[in-house]
PAVODREN-561341 format. One record per residue: residue in one letter; x, y, z of N, C-alpha, C, O, CB in turn. Coordinates in steps of 0.1 Angstrom, whole numbers, plus 5000, padded with zeros to 4 digits. Glycine has a CB too. Example, Ala and Ser with C-alpha at 12.3 -4.5 7.8 and 13.67 -1.06 7.14 Angstrom:
A513249435078512349555078513249675078514249675085511349555090 S512849785071513749895071512950005079513450115080514149945057 
***
This chain:
X523339202449523939112440523438972453523438952465525939152436 X522938872436522238742441523038622447524038602441521638702429 X522838532456524338472459523938342449524838262445524938432478 X522838322445522738222433523638222424524638152425521538222426 X523638312412523938382401525338452400526138442391522938462399 X525438542414526438602414526138762405527038852403527538502407 X525038772402524838902397524139002398523038972403524638902391 X524239112396523639242396522139272390521839282378524639332389 X520839262404519639262398518939382394517839402389519039202405 X520239482400519439632395519339622376519939552367520639812403 X518239722376517839782367519639872356520239972358516539882375 X519739782347521039902341521039972325521840042319522639802340 X519439912322518939992311517340052309516339992314519239912299 X517340132304516240152300514740062289514940022277516740272297 X513940052295512939942287513439992267514039932258510539982292 X512740132269513240172254514840172245515040192233512940312255 X515540152255516840122252517140012248517839992239517440132260 X516539912256516739742252515739722237515939622230516039622268 X514539812235513839792222514639842213514739782202512639862221 X515239942216515940002200516939932200517339932188516440162197 X517839842209519239742207518339612194518739572183519839632228 X517339592202516539472193516339482181516739392172515239452195 X515539642177515539632164516939662158517239652146514439722158 X517539692164518639672154518739552150519039562138519939712158 X518639432153518539332146517639282138517739182131518739262153 X516639342139515239332129516039442116516639372108513239412138 X516139512115516639602106516939522097516239532086517639692109 X517939422096518139402083516739282075516939202065519939332083 X515639292081514639212077513539282077512539202077514439102083 X513339402077512339542080511439542065510339602063513639742082 X511739482057510839442044509539362047508339382045511739352034 X510439242052509739102059508739182073507539152075511338972068 X509239252079508439302093507539372088506439362093509239392104 X507839472077506539562073505439462066504339432071507039712060 X505739422056504639282053504139232063503039182060505239152047 X504539212073504039092083503039182089501839142090505239002096 X503639342094502739412099501239462093500239492100503439492101 X501439462077500639492070499539362069498339382069501439542057 X500239232069499439122071498239132086497039092087500739002073 X499139192093498639192111497239282108496039242110500139302125 X497639392102496439502099495439442091494239462094496939632092 X495539382082494439342075493839222083492539232083494839302059 X494339112090493939012099492839082110491639042111495338962107 X493339202116492639292122491339342118490439382126493439372123 X491339342105490239472097488939362096487739382098491039532077 X489939222091488539102086488339042103487438962105489138922071 X488939072111487839012127487039132131486139112139488938972145 X487139262126485939372129485339342120484339412122486139522130 X485339272108484039282100483039182100481939202095484239292086 X483539032109482738942116481339022124480239022117483738872128 X481339082138480239122147479339242133478139202131481139232165 X479639342124479539372115478439362112477439422116480239332108 X478739202102477739172093476639082098475639032093478439102082 X477139082110475838992125474939132124473839122118476938962151 X475239242128474539322125473839372113472539392112475139382128 X474639372102473839412092472139262088471039272084475239422078 X473039142093471839042089471239082099470839182095471938882088 X470839062115470139082119468739242116467439252115470939052129 X469839322115468939442115468139482099467039542097469939582121 X469039432090468839442079467739362073466939402065469739442076 X468039192077467439102075466439062078465439052072467739052076 X466939012091466338862098464938962107463838912109467938742112 X465339092113464639152119463439202111462439192118465339242125 X463339252099462639332087462039192079461239202070463839442076 X462639032083461838962073462338952061461538902053460639012071 X463739002055464539062043464938932041466138932046465839192044 X464438782035465838692039466438702021467438642021465338462047 X466338742012466738742002468438761999469138681992465938831997 X469038862005470138882011470938842020472038902023470138942012 X470438752026470938702035472038562034472938522042469938702042 X471738502022472938402019473638482012474438402008472638262011 X474038602006475038662004476138712012477338712011474538742000 X474938772026475938792043476838662046478138672048474638802059 X476038522046476838392051477838352043478738272048476138282053 X477838412028479438392021479738482024480938462025479838372008 X479638572026480638692025481438712041482638752044479738842021 X479938642053481238622063482138462064482838422073480538642080 X481738412052482238232051484038312046485138292051480938092033 X483438402032484938482023485738492034486638402035484738652015 X485538612047486138682054487138572060488338582060485238752061 X486138462068486638382081488038272072488938222079484838262090 X488238242059489038202047490038292047491138262049488338202035 X489738392045490538502040491338522055492538492057489538642033 X490638582063491738592076492838462079493938472082490838612090 X492138352077493038242078494638232075495738212081492438162072 X494138242059495238252047496038382052497238352052494338292029 X495938492056496938592062497438582072498538632074496538682065 X496538502082496538442096498038382097499038422104495338332098 X497838252085499138142085499938262079500438332087499037972076 X500238302067501038362060502138462071503338462073500238432049 X501038552078501938592091502638562103503438622110501538662095 X502138432105502538362113503738312110504638302119501738282114 X504038262099504738192090506038252092507138202097504138192075 X505738412085506838522084507438542099508638512102506238672078 X506738572106507438592119508338512123509338542129506738592127 X507738372120508738282128510338252119511438212124507838112131 X509938272105511238302097512238422103513438402103510738362082 X511638542109512238672112512938642127514038682131511038792111 X512138582133512538562143513738452152514238432163511438562146 X513638372135514838252134515838352132516738382140514838122121 X515738392122516738472116517338562125518538552124516338542106 X516838652134516938712143517938672157518638752164515838732143 X517738532161518238482171519438402162520538392167517138392180 X519338352150520238272148522138412144523338392144519238142132 X521238542142522038702140522438692153523638682155521138862136 X521538702167522238732177523138672184524038732191521738762183 X522938502185523838422186524938422182525938392189523538352185 X524938442167526238432166527238602168528438612166526438362149 X526438702173527338792173527738742189528938702190526838952170 X527138732199527138672208528038562214528438522225526338652207 X528338512201529938402205530438482197531038542205530238212203 X530738542184531738602184532938672193534138682192531338642180 X531938722202532238832214532738782218533938812218531538892223 X532138652225533238572238534238522231535038512240532538432247 X534938462219535738472210536638582215537438552223535038482198 X536638682213537138832222537738822232538938832234536138912227 X536838802238537038782259538438722259538738622253535638622270 X539438802267540838752272540438672285539438702291541938882275 X541238582290541338492300540638542312540238482322542838452302 X540638652309540338762328539038762327538538682335540938982331 X538338792321537038742314535938662318534738682321537438682305 X536838542315536238372322537438372332537638262328536138202308 X538238402340537938412350537138462363537238442375538438432349 X536138532355535338592364533938602361533038672366535738712365 X533938512352532238442351531838352343531738362330531338532347 X531338242354530938092351530538072337529938162330529738042360 X531037952333530537892318529237882318528637902307531037752313 X528637862330527037792331526337932324525437912316526437742350 X526738042328526538142330526738212312525938282305527538182342 X527638172309527538202294526538182289525638262285528238152287 X526837972287525637922282524237982281523537992271525537812289 X523938022293522338072296522238192283521438192274521938162315 X523538292284523338372274522938362259522038412253524238422274 X524138262255524038232243522438122240521938112228525538162240 X521938072248521137972249519838032251519038072242521437892259 X519738022261518538042271517938182270516638182270518938022286 X518538282270518338442273518038442252516938482249520338552282 X518638412245518338432231517238352222516938382210519538422225 X516738252229515938192223514638272234513438242233516338012223 X514838342240513338442248513338532239512238562235513438512266 X514138582235514138742227513438652212512838742206516338832225 X513338542206513038502199511438502197510738542187513738422201 X510938412211509338432214509038542219507838542223508838342223 X509738672220509438772225508838862209507738922209510838822234 X509738852198509338842189507938842177507238912169509738782192 X508238682182507038602173506038592181504938622176507438442167 X506038562192504438562202504038702209502938742212504538442216 X505338762212504838882218504739062214503839142217505538882229 X506239062206506139222203505039222192504039292195507739292196 X504939152179503939182166503239142173502339222173503939122152 X503139052180501039062184500839132193499739112198500138922189 X501439212197500539352201500539452195499939552200500639412211 X501439452180500839542170499239452169498139522171501939542153 X499239302166497339292161496839332174495639362174496439102156 X497439352185496439362196495739582196494739642196497539302213 X496739592195496639732193495739772182494739832184497939772190 X496039732168495439712159493639722157492939812151496039592158 X493439582166491239512169491539622180490539692179490539282177 X492339672190491839772204490939902195489839952197493739862214 X492039912186491240052182490440072174489540152172491740142178 X490839962165489439952150488439932159487540022159489439792137 X488239812169487039792175486639912182485339912183487039692184 X487240022188486740122196486240222186485240282189487740182205 X486940242173486240322161485040262157484240332150487140332148 X484840152158483540072149482240082159481140092155483939882146 X482840102176481840082181481640242184480540262186481839982192 X482640372184482040542181481140542170480140612170483240662175 X481440442160480640462144479340432149478440512147481140352129 X479040282157478040272156476940342167475740362165478140152155 X477840352179476840442186477640512200477740462211475440352190 X478240612196479240692204477940722222478240772233479740902190 X477740712221476740692241477040552245477440542256474440702241 X476840452237477140352244478640302247479140242257476440252237 X479540372233480840302239481640412248482840422251481940252226 X480440512252481240612261481140512275482140462281480340802262 X479840502279479440412288480540282294480940272306478140342281 X480940222283481740142282482940172289483640122298481840112271 X483040282282485140362289484740412306485640482312485840612275 X483640382312483940412324484340272332484140252344482740502329 X484940202325485740072327487040062325487639972330485339982319 X487640152317488940202312489640192327490140092331488840362305 X489540352335490640372344490840242356491840242364490240512351 X490040162356489740052367490839992357491940002363487939962369 X491139942342491839822340493139902340494039852346491439722328 X493440042332495040092336495240112345496240182344495640192332 X494940112360495240082373495939972374497139962376494240082382 X494839862372495139702378496639692365497639652371493439552374 X496739712354497239712342498639772345499639712340496339802332 X498939872352500339932360500739872368501939842367500340042366 X499839822382500139792391500539662391501339612399499439822398 X500039602381500739452374502039452371502839392378500139412361 X502439522358503339562353504739582364505839532363502639662346 X504239662373505539702382505839572386506839512382505239812396 X504739522395505639412402506039282391507039222394504639352415 X505239242378506039122374507339162367508039072362505239022365 X507639282365508539302361509839272366510839252359508339382360 X509739272379510239292388511339152391512639132390509239322397 X510039042396509638872396510038852384510438732385508038812398 X510138882372510638802359512038822358512638712355510038852345 X512938932360514038982365514638872370515138772365514039092374 X514338912383515038782392514938632386515838542388514138772407 X514138612380513738482379514638462365514338342362512038462379 X515438512357516238522351517538482356518338382353516138632348 X517538562365519038572374519238452381520338392380518938702387 X518138382389517938252394518238172381519138092383516538212400 X517938182372517938052362519638072353520137992347516138072349 X519938152355521438162355522438082366523338002365521838322356 X521638152379522438052387522337922383523237852381522238052399 X521137892383521237712385522037652371522937572374519237642384 X521937692358522537642349524037662353524637582346522037702337 X524737712359525837772358526137632372527037552370525837972362 X525137632383525537522393525537392384526437312385524437512406 X524837372379524637232372525837212364526537112367523337222362 X526237282354527537292350528437222359528837102360527837422349 X528637312364530137272372529737122379530337042372530637412388 X529037072387528637022397528336882388528536762392527437122405 X527936902373527936742365529336732361529736612362527036732350 X530336872356531436852349532436782360533336702356532037002341 X532236822376533136752386532636652393533036622405533536842396 X531736572386530736472391531836342400531436262409529836392374 X533236352395533936212396534536272413534836202423535336152381 X534736432409535236502421534136472433534536402442535536672418 X532836522432531836512440531636422450531536452462531136502434 X531436262441531636152445533036082452532935992461531136112436 X533936132447535036102451535136152469535236082479536036172441 X535036302468534836302482533436372492533136462499535936382486 X532636252484531036202492530136402491529336452499531536112519 X530436442483529836592485528336582480527836692478530636712477 X527636472478526036452471525436522480525036642476525236292469 X525336492492524436552503524436702503523436782502524836492517 X526036752506525536882506525236942494524337022494526436952511 X525936902482525536972470524336962468523937072462526036952459 X523236862469522036862468521336942479520136952476521736742467 X521636982489521037092497521437182489520437232484521337122510 X522837242485522937382477521837402469520937482470524137402469 X521937282455521237292444519737302449518837332440521637162434 X519337282462517637282469517437392471516337432468517137222483 X518637502476518637632481518537652467517437622463519737692490 X519437692455519137762443517837732435517037792428520137732436 X517937632439516037602429515037662437514037712433515337412426 X515637642452514237752459513837872457512637912455514137782470 X515437952459515238102449513738122438512738182440516838102434 X514138012428513938022413512438002418511638082416514837892400 X512137872427510837872429509837962436508637972434510737772434 X510538032444509738182451509438242435508338242430511038312463 X510638302430510038402420508938322412507838362411511238472410 X509238222407508038142397506438152405505338182399508537942394 X506538132418505538182421504838252422503738252418505538172425 X505738362428505438522426505038602416504338702417506238592428 X505538532402505138582392503538502388502738552381506438562382 X503438382394502038302392500938382400499738392396502238132397 X501438432412500838512421500238622412499038622409501938562432 X501038702407500738822399499638792392498538832394501838872391 X499938702382498938662375498038562375497738502365499238652367 X497338542390496338472392495638592396494438572397496338362401 X496038752400495438832400494838882396493638912397495638882402 X496038932383495739022372494538952359493739032354497339052365 X494638792357493738772354492538762353491938772343493838752353 X492038722365490338752371490238892371489038922369489938692387 X490938982373490239102370490239172357489839292358490539182378 X490539122347490539102335488839112329488239202323491238972332 X488638952335487138922338486238972344485138942341486838832342 X486439062353485439102363485439202355484239252356485739122379 X486039272347486539422344485239402333484239472333488639462336 X485539282322485039252312483239252315482439322309485739122307 X483039132326481539152328481039302329480239362322481039062341 X481839342340481239472345481139582333480439692334482039512357 X481939542322481339652306480239532302479139572308482939702286 X479939442298478839402297477839452307477139552304478839272296 X477639402319476739492324476039612323474839642323476939502329 X477739692322476939802322476239852305475639962303477939902328 X476439742294475939762281474839662284473739692278477039722267 X474739582291473239552290472339612298471039592298472939432293 X472839692306471639782315471639912308470639972310472039812334 X472339952301472440092292471440082278470340122274474140112286 X472540002275472039972261470239872256469639882246473439872257 X470039792270468739752268467639822273466539772272468639652273 X467839952279467140052281466940152271466040232271467640112292 X467940152261468040222253467040172243466340242236469240242251 X467240002244466539942233465339952232464739972222466639822233 X464939932247463539942250462340102243461140122238463639932267 X463440162247463140272244463140312226462940422221464040352252 X463340192219463240212204464540362201464540442192461440262200 X465340342209466640392202467640382201468540462199466840462202 X467740262203469240182195468639992191468039902197470940162212 X469140002178468739842173469239732179470339742184469139812161 X468539622178468939492185470439462174471439442180467439352184 X470239472164471839432157473339532165474539522165471639502137 X472239612169474139712174474339702186475339742192474239892173 X473239632192473639562210474539392211475339332218471739522221 X473539362195474439202194475839242195476639212204474339102178 X476139322180477539332177478339422187479539422187477839372162 X477539522198478839522206478639462216478639542226479339642210 X478339352219478439282226479239172222479939122230477339262229 X479239122210480439082205481939142201482939072199480139042198 X481739282200482739372204483939342213485139312213482039462210 X482539372220483039382238484239302241485439322244481839312249 X483439152239484239012240485439022233486538992237483538882236 X485139052225486639042210487939232214488939262208485239072184 X487239282224487939402233489039322241490239302240486739472246 X488239272249488839212258489739112261490539092270488239192262 X489439022248490438922245491838972244492738912250490038872232 X492039082237493539132235494039172249495339162251493539272226 X493339202258493839302274494039162285494939122292492039442283 X493139122282492938892290494338872283495138852293491238732280 X495038862271496538792265497338892270498538862271496738772248 X496739022274498339122277498939032289500139032287497939332284 X498738982299499438892312500038832305501138872304498638802322 X499738752299500538672288501938702280503038652282499638652279 X501438802268502438882263503038932271504238922268502038962254 X502839012284503639092289504639052295505839102293503039162296 X504338892305505538812307506338762294507538722297505138702314 X506138762286506838712272508038822271509238792271505738722256 X507338962271507539082265508939102280510139062277505839212263 X508639142293509339132304510439042304511639082306508639102313 X510138932302511238792300512338862292513438882296510438632290 X511638902280512738922273513639022275514839002274512338932263 X513139122278513839272283514539232294515539292298512839392287 X513939132301515139102312516439032308517539052313514539012323 X516038932296516938872290517838912284518938862285516638822286 X517439022274517739132266518839212273519639272265516539202264 X518939242288519339312294520939232297521939292299518439342303 X520839122297522039082302522739012288523938972287521738962317 X521939012278522638952267523639092260524839092255521538882255 X522839192261523139342256524739382268525739442265521339492258 X524539332278525439352289526539282283527539352283525139292303 X526639232280527639072275528539112264529739102263526738922268 X527439182253527639282241528539402244529439452236526139342236 X528139442256528839602258529339552266529039622275528139732262 X530239472271531639422279532739422273533139312269531639302283 X533739562271534739582265535739482262535039382262535139662270 X536739442259537239372256538939432267539439542268537039352239 X539239322272540239362282541639342276542539362284540039282294 X541839292261542739332256542239392243541439332235543739252257 X542639472242541739572230542739552216544039562217541639792236 X542039532204542539502192542739592184541739632178541839422187 X544039672180543739792173544639782160544739872151544039932182 X545439662161546039682146545539532143545239432150548039722143 X545439562124545239462111546039322114547039292120546039542095 X545139252108546039092112547239112099547039172088544738892110 X548039052101549239002088549638862087550438802094550639092088 X548838842077549238712072550338672071550838582077548838692063 X551138742062552538672054554038672069555238642068553138822035 X552938742082554138742093554538622101553838542108553738842102 X555738612100556238482105557738502113558438522103556438362092 X558138512120558738592135560038482127559938422117557738562157 X561038472137562538422141562338392152562838282156563638502140 X561638472162561138402175562438422183563438342184560538232174 X562438512188563538582201562838652208562038742204564738682197 X562938622220561538672229562538772238563738772240560438522240 X561538842241562438932254561338992267560239032263563439102246 X561738982279560539042288561439152292562739132293559738922302 X560739292295561639422299560939432307559639422304561939552291 X561439442319560139492333558939462335558039542338559639622335 X558839362333557239312329556639312346557339242354557139102319 X555839352349554739292361553039352356552539442350555239372378 X552539222364551439192364550439132376550539032382551539142356 X549339222376548639172388547239112385546439192380548539272398 X546739002389544938992386544239112396543339192395544138812390 X544839072404543939242412545239332421546139292428542239172431 X545039452418546339562419546839492437548039482441545639792419 X545839442446546439422459547339312460548139312470545339392469 X547539232452547939072450548939082437548739002429546338962445 X550039162434551239142422551738992419552438952428552539222426 X551538942411551938792403552838802398553238682398551238742394 X553738892392554538912386555439092389554939202387553838862375 X556939052394557239182396558939172390559839112394556939222414 X558739282375560039342367560539232366561639212372560939462373 X560039152361560139052353561339082343561039162334558739012347 X562639042342563239062328564138952323564938892331564039192327 X564038922311565338782304565038832289564038902286564938542307 X565838772282566038732269566338592261567338512263566938812267 X565538592255565738462245566238502231565638592225564338362244 X566938462228567338482213566738352204566538252210569138482212 X566338352187565538292182566438142185567638132184565138342168 X565538042187565837912188566837872199567737792200566337882177 X566137952207567137922221565937842231564937912232567938092231 X565937742237565037722249565237752263566437752266564737592251 X564337782272564437792281563537722290562437682286564637882282 X563937692307563137622313563137682328564037702336563537482311 X561437722328560837802339560737742354559537712356559437832334 X561337722363560637682374560337752384560137872383561137602377 X560137722392559737782409558437712412557637652404559537972411 X558537762432557237692435555737772429555737882425557237682452 X554537662431553537702426553037802429553437832441552937642427 X552337892424551838072423553438122424553638222431550438142440 X554538072419555338162415555238282404555938382405556138102413 X554138232392553938352382554438242366554238272354555438522387 X555038112370555438052358554438062346554938112336555537912361 X552838032347552138022339551638182333551838192321551137932346 X551338262339551038382338552338462329552038572325550838422353 X553238412327554538452320553938412310553838512304556038382324 X553438312303553438282292552138312284551838322272553938172293 X551238322296549938342291550038512285549338542275548738302304 X550838622292551538752289552038712275551538762265552838792300 X552838622274553538662260552438622251552738672240555038582255 X551338562249549938492238549138602240548038612234548938332244 X549538712249548638832250546838772254545838822248548838922234 X546838672263545738622271545238752278544238812277546238492281 X546438762286546438922294546839032288546839042276547238932305 X547239122295547739262284548739272301548139222311545939452276 X549739322301550639292309550339482319550139592313552339252298 X550439462334550139602335551539722331551439822325549439622352 X553139652338553739762330554639692328554639582332553939892334 X555839762318556739652310556339602297555239572295556839542318 X557339592287557439542277557739392272558639342277558039612273 X556939332262557139192261557639232245557039322240555739082264 X558439172239558939172225559339032222560038952227560039282223 X558339042206559238972197559838952189559138952179559238932196 X560938922186561939022174561839132171561839202160561938982163 X561939162186561939322189561239432187561539552185562739362185 X559939352188558639412178558139402188558139292192557839352165 X557239542201556039492215555139432212554639462201555139602222 X554539322217553639212213552039312214551039292207553839052225 X552339412224550839502224550639592208549539632205550939652240 X551339602203550939662191551039562179550539592168551839792189 X551539442181550939302171549339262174548639302184551939142175 X549039182163547439182165547539042175548438972178546339162149 X546439042177546638912192546538772184546938672190544938912205 X545838772168546238682159547138622153547238512148546038702155 X547838732155549238732147550738642158551638562157549538922143 X550038752169551138672180550138512183550838412182551438782199 X549338502185549038322189549638242178550338142182547238262190 X549538282164549638232155551138182148551338132136549038302150 X552238212161553438232157554038152171555238162174553838402155 X552938062179553238032190552337882196551137892199553038162198 X552837802196551737662201552037662218553037692224552437462192 X551037622222551037572239550837472241549937422235550237612248 X551337392249550837212256550337242266551337272273552037082260 X549437262271549137282285548837162295548637052289547937372284 X548837162305548737012318547236992311547036892304548737042341 X546537062313544837012311544837002298545037112293543437112316 X544836912289544436882274542936852276542136772281545336742267 X542836992264541336992257541436912245542136962237540837132251 X540936822243539936742228538636832223538036892231539136562232 X538336832214537336902204536536752201536836632200538236982189 X535436812201534236672197534936712180535236812175531736692201 X534836552174535536512161536836352163537036272172536536702155 X537236372152538236282152539536312161539536412168538536252140 X540736222159541736232163542436332150543036432155542236082166 X542336322138542836362127542436552129543336632131541936262114 X541336562129540736692132541236752141541336872140539536702134 X541736682155542136832165543736792170544236832180540736852182 X544736682155546336722157545936832148546336942152547736592151 X545336842136545436952129544837132133544837232127544836882120 X544437082144543437242146544437342143544137432135542637282165 X546137352150546037492147546737532129547337642125547037572161 X546537392121546737362110545837302099546337212093547637302113 X544937332097543637282089544137242078543737132074542337392087 X545237312067545437252056546637072058546536972051546037392047 X547037092064548036972065547336822064546336792071548836982081 X547836752055547036632048547436522058548236542067547536602031 X546936412055546636302064548136232065548336172075545336202059 X549036232056550536172052550836282065551136232076551436202033 X550736402063551636512070551336492085552236512094551336662066 X550036452089549936442103550136262107549436192115548336512109 X550836232102551036092109552436092109552835992115550335952101 X553236152105554636192099555236272116556236232122554436332081 X554236392119553936452128553436412143553536472154553236512122 X552736292140552336182152553436112158553836092169551436072148 X553636062146555335992150556536062151557435982154555835912140 X556836212151557736252160557236332173558036392181558736322153 X555936322174555536312186555136192194554536212205554836372185 X555636072190555835982197554135942196553935822199556536022211 X553036022193551935922195551135852186550035802187551135972201 X552035862176551535762167551235582168550435522162552435782158 X552335532179551835422182550435372187549735282182552635382188 X550035452199548835442211547635482196546735402194549035612229 X547835582189546635582179546435452170545435382169546735712168 X547635422165547335292154546935162164547335062159548935232145 X546235152174546035062183544335112186543735022191547235082195 X543735212183542735282182541835212172542335212161543035422179 X540435152172540035082161539635152150539435092139539035012164 X539635312150539835392139540835442133540735502122539435462139 X541735432140543135502143542935672140542335742149544535432132 X543335732128543035852132541635902124541536022120544235942130 X540835822124539835872120538935842134537735862133539535822105 X539335792146538635762157537635872164538135972168539735722167 X536435852165535535992170536335972187536735872194533235962168 X536136122189536536172200535336222209534536292203537336262196 X535136212221533936202224534136302233535236362233533336062229 X532736362246533336482253534736522262534936502274532336512261 X535736582252536836622266537636502263538636462270536136622285 X537336442253538836302252538136262264538736312273541136342253 X537036192270536836142278537335982280537435922291535736162278 X537735912265537535792262539235742263539435622262536635762248 X540335842265541535822261542135932279541836042284541735902241 X543035812283543835882293544636012294544936092285544535802296 X544836022309545536142306547136172294547336262286545836182320 X547736072297548536032289548736042274549836072268548435932292 X547436002269547435952257546336162251546536212240546335732256 X545536202259545336332256546836422255546736492245544336382266 X547736432261549036512264549536422251549036482241549836502281 X550036342246550736262236549836362221550536412212550236052237 X548336362222547936422211548236562209548436612198546736402211 X548236632222548436772223549436802215549436882207548636812235 X551036692220552036742214551936732198552436812190553136672220 X551236632196551136632181550736752172551036802161550136542178 X549836802182548936882177550137052177550137152170547436872189 X550637032184551537172190552937152179553637252178552137172211 X553237032172554237022163553637002150554437002141555136912166 X552336992147551837042134551137182132550537222122550936952129 X551437252144550837412136552637492133552837602130549637552153 X553437372136554837422133555137582133555337662125555037382119 X555037592149555137742153557237792155558237732158554037742171 X556937932152558837952157558837922176559737882182559638172152 X557837962181557937912196556837872196555737902190558138012209 X557337742209556737622213556837672228557737752232557537462208 X555837632236555237662254555337552259555637492248553537702258 X555437462267555337322274555437422291556237502296556937162268 X553837342293553337472303553137322312552137242311551537602297 X554037302318553737162330553036992316552536882315551437252347 X553437042312553436892296553336742302552636652297555436882284 X554236732312554836572314554036562328554236462335556936542315 X553136662333552936662348551736542356551636492368552436812349 X550636522340550136432342550336312336549536222335549236472341 X551736302331551936172324552336042333552336072345553136192314 X552735902332553035832334554535832331555035882322552335782330 X555535752342556935782337557435692324558535722319557935752350 X556735582318556935552306556335602296556735552285556835452305 X555335722296555235812289556035942287556036002277554435822291 X556535962297557136032302558236032297558836132297557136022311 X559035882291560535892287560235892270561035922262561835742294 X559035842265558835872251558836062249559536132241557135782247 X557636112260558136252256559636322256560036422250557436332265 X560336222265561636282262562136282253562436382248562336262267 X562436102247562736102232562136222226563036302224562035982225 X561236252223560636352214560936522216560836592207559136322215 X561336562228561436672231562536752224562336862219561536662244 X563736692223564436752215563936772202564136892200565436692214 X563336712192562636712179561936862180562336962174561636572178 X560636852190559936942196560637092198559837192200559536892207 X561937112199562537262204563437252192563637362186563337282221 X564037132187565037202175564137302165563037292160565837072163 X565637432164564737502152563937622157563737712149563837392146 X563237612171562537692176562337762186562637692195562037672176 X562037892193562337932207561337862216560237902214562238092210 X561337772225561337722232560937722252561737652259562237712228 X559937762258559537812266558837682275557737652274558937912261 X559837612286559337512290559137502305560237512311560037412285 X558037492313557737522321557337352330556437282325556737642318 X557837332340557937202347558837162359560037182362558337122339 X557537102365558037072382559336942385560236932393556437012393 X558936822371560036732372561136792363560736812352559736582366 X562436842367563536872360563836802354564336842344564336902364 X563736642354564036582345563736612326564536602317563636482351 X562636652327562136722309563136822310563036882299560336802306 X563936862317564836992313566236972314566937062320564537102321 X566736862308567736822303568336902291569536952291567436712301 X567636902283568136962269568037132266568737192258567236892258 X567237202274567437372276568637412275569637362280567037432290 X568637552268569737622269570037712280571237732283569837682258 X568637772288568737852298567437792307566537732303568738012294 X567837842320567037882332566338002338566938102342567637862340 X565337992339564638082344564238032360563937912360563538102335 X564238092374564038062387562938202390563338312388565538042395 X561938162393560938262395560738212415560638102420559138242381 X560638342419560038292436559438502437559738612435562138212454 X558338422441557338532444557138602428557338722428557838652456 X556938552420556638662408558338742407558038862408555038792412 X558938742407560438802408561438702402561438592407560838832425 X562138722393563738672387564338642398564938732403564738772379 X564338492407565738452409567138422409568138422416565638432411 X566538402393568138332389567438282375566438232371568938162402 X568838342369568738352352570238322346571238392347568138522347 X570138172337571538192332571238012324570237952322573038232349 X572937952322572737812319572737732331573037772342573837762311 X572237612328572037512339573237482346573337432357571437382334 X574437502335576037492341576037592350576637582361577337502330 X575237732345575737882355575437812367576237742374574738062353 X574037822369573137802381573337682393573337672405571737772375 X573737572380574537472394575537522397576037472407575137312392 X576137602393577637642401577437742408578337772415579037682391 X576337812410575937902418575637852434575737912445574737952412 X575137702430574837652444573537712453573237712465576037692453 X573037772440571337852447570437762450570637652454570337962435 X569037822446567637762444567337652433566537562435566737872441 X568037682422567937612411569137432414568837312412568537742398 X570237482417571137352425570437262437570337142439572637422433 X569737392446569037292456567837172450567637062453568337392467 X567237272439566237162432566237042426565436952427565837192424 X567637072419567836962415568636872423568736762417568336982405 X569136882435570036782443568736692453568736582459571236892454 X567636822451566436732459565536642451565336532456565236842466 X565136672439564836542429566136442427565836332431564436602412 X567336442424567936352426568136242435568536132435568536382426 X567736322443567636202456566636142458566636022462567836232469 X565436212456563736132454563236112441562036102439562436212459 X564336102430564336022420563735892421562535882421565436002416 X564935772423564635672421563435562428563235442424565435662420 X562935662440561935672447560835702438560635582435562035752457 X560335742433558935832431559235822414558435872406558936032439 X560035752411560335762393560535892383560535912371559135702386 X560736002395560836142385562336112380562536132368560736332394 X563336052387564536062375565436192382564836282388563836112355 X566936212379567536302379567536412366567036412355568436232382 X568136492371567936622361569436592354569836662345567536802368 
***
């Protein structure tokens, strides 16, 4: 396990499996790929023509002083160069187009798959790692298609073509050159085994680096507040150092492999001059053949010399594809089995029947929770931090799947309903409000895009967010920067109230919705609360009992179990946990501004 990234660096897929998966994305463009390979083949043939024309010019014209056809050879050589340029341009552009389309398809597939994953998946996987998957790793695959895999076809065509032409020109010279090939093979195998490992680990460290950067920059205010700049700089230096070591290891292997190719090339040329020169002196081989062999030999080792770069691209892409396909192969924690029902509109009754849940088996969060709300009733859920309040509403929305028991909406188990349909029946106002880039209008009608501007204003008035929006320079057209950084916590909360109301859900959930607002804003929310919960089933989670004055029932959770359940009057009469909480907050109300229950 990599400490920096938290990733397993062991092989999970064979190379042929990864290539087969990549070819699945290329399959829709197979006609274009076939054309590109055809162009590559044509370019390879044209590249073979140059040395052969040189041989013809020397042996058939220059050597015998027959100059009449030399101009035609020169014109043909020029035509070959121009045609090779045109074909090379067409092939390069075509492969870049295919690569961009494949990258678009793959990113779309990964992005869509991420949207299917449950909260549990994102609990386990840092956001920075997911960004690396969607952006960096997919980009590397595109580079492999455009600069690696297809160009290897070109290199293979060139190598096979050169070998065939050399055999045709002189078989014995070709066999002498083949003495270098075993050395070349063993060097390439040794390089391949070591470079693959270094490149795979490098991608893992890259993900760890991105994860730490995303976390550190997002929490910069906290870092500076607690004076953690130096400690985080040291941690970043360690993570960055791990990546540096793998980069240097890759460079070390390249530094050994590339000069070895030059050495084998020089050895091949030396053998050619030694053996071919001796045969030329004995008039067993023509000068033009020797010159052509020298040119072909240089062209033969050029693709092998480039193999190091292409190998790095391919191996990096295979390491990246491992992570992309591992993500795509990660099953959904909450499996979808039912088709959508666009016309579904529930009444809103909610029932928990003996529901238990644990994020891990050793620590259950909810234990045998049972209660029932009729349609239109409101419920306050109270309890200490960690008692399972937020988990309860997350189970209702199928963000997690209950470990045991049943959750029913209008008597139907939510486990048998489409996730989209379940979440369309409810809106949730959370403590930590997330605002998307765009304007205020778009954020309010996030759950109801067809809502007109006048309807949005009416909703904002009801949610008490209209007054502060009117004070903005561009009012409802005001652009929201990253995560709504220009707005206060209270203003973001009021926008989220309007967003929930705009969705017009049968079920409304308020999860610590007033925890981050000041007393004045809380007073405005109190005035809007009756309107928000009117006519819909509402579940209100709050520590401030002053926000629970108008609820029909109260559920008290303690250590994940139902400690008390009933109306406010009933629970106050029992003089149990709820009564104690109300009494304590009533005493502290004037001092802390929280008010009484």
